[in-house]
N, C-alpha and C positions, 0 to 999 in steps of 0.2 A: 367673577360674576357667575353666580349659581344658576341652575335651571329656573328656580322660582324666580328670581330677578328677572330674568329673560321672559318668562311668561308674564309676569305682572307689567313689563314694559310694553310687550306686544298687545296686551289686552287694553292698555291706555291708548294706543295707536288707534285700535280698532274702534274703541268708543268714540275717539274724536272723528274718525272717518265717518262713522255712523251719524253723529251729531250732524256733521257738515251736511251729509247726504239729506237728512230730516229737514234742516233749515232750508236747503235749496229747494227741496220738493214743497215746503209750505210756501216758500217765496214764489215760485212759479205757479201754483195754485192759486194764489191771491191775485196775481197777475192776470191770469186767465180768467178767473172769475169776473173779476172787475171789467174787462175786457168784453167778455160774453154779456155782462150785465148792461154795459153801454151800448152795445150794437142791438142788442134785443129790446131795448127801451123803446116805448112807444114816442118818439120825439121826431122832429123835423131833421132831417139831413144836417142841416147847418148847425143845429143845438148839438146834435151827437158828435160832428167833428170838433167843435169847441169843446165839448166834454173829453173827447180822446186827447186833444192838444194838452188841455189842463192837467189831466191825469198823468200824461207822458212827462210833463214837465215837473210835476210834484213828485214823480217817482225817480226821476233823475237826480232832483235835490237831494231826495233821501238816499239815493245810492252813493251820491257824493260824500254826504256827511258820514254814513257808515264806513265808507272806504278811509277817510280821514281819521276817525276814531280808530280803527283797526291799524292804520298806519302808525298812529302815535302810541298804540299799546305796543306794537312790534319794536318801535324804535326804543322806548322805555325798557323792554325785557333784553334787548341787545345790550344797552347800556349797563343794565343792571349785571348781565353775564360777564361783560368785559370788566366791570369793576371788581367783581367777585372772583374772577379768574386769576390764577397765579401764573398764567402763561402756558404755552402749549409743550409738550415734551419734546416736540421737534425742534424747539428753539434751543434747546440745551445743547451746550457746546459737546457734552459726553452723552450721547444716547445711550450706550450701554450701562451707564449708571443709573439711568432713569428706568431701564428695563430690570436691573438687578433690585432696584428699589419695589416695582411692581410686584416681582416674584416673591420677595420677603412679605410683603402684605398678604399675597394670597396663601401663603404658608400659614400665616397666623390666623 
């Protein structure tokens, strides 16, 4: 692995972290906005509490759905990686042979 490969890999990780931060920020902003709008709306206390309970229930359902979708994607990705992998070099009976093979590939 050369320097360019390492930099590309780090760049991808940074982009994923930044994307996750942006998504989390948007989610928190949406929740804060909805809550502020509900609390500041000119309604009776009972109506406001009902709106808050309804919104909380809907948010919980959406969160559960999002978690389930993410879980399915993770499981699918793991299964694909397992199916495509030829095994770990640590599982080899002779680890030295694997190291020699890696050194030969690097020289090429």
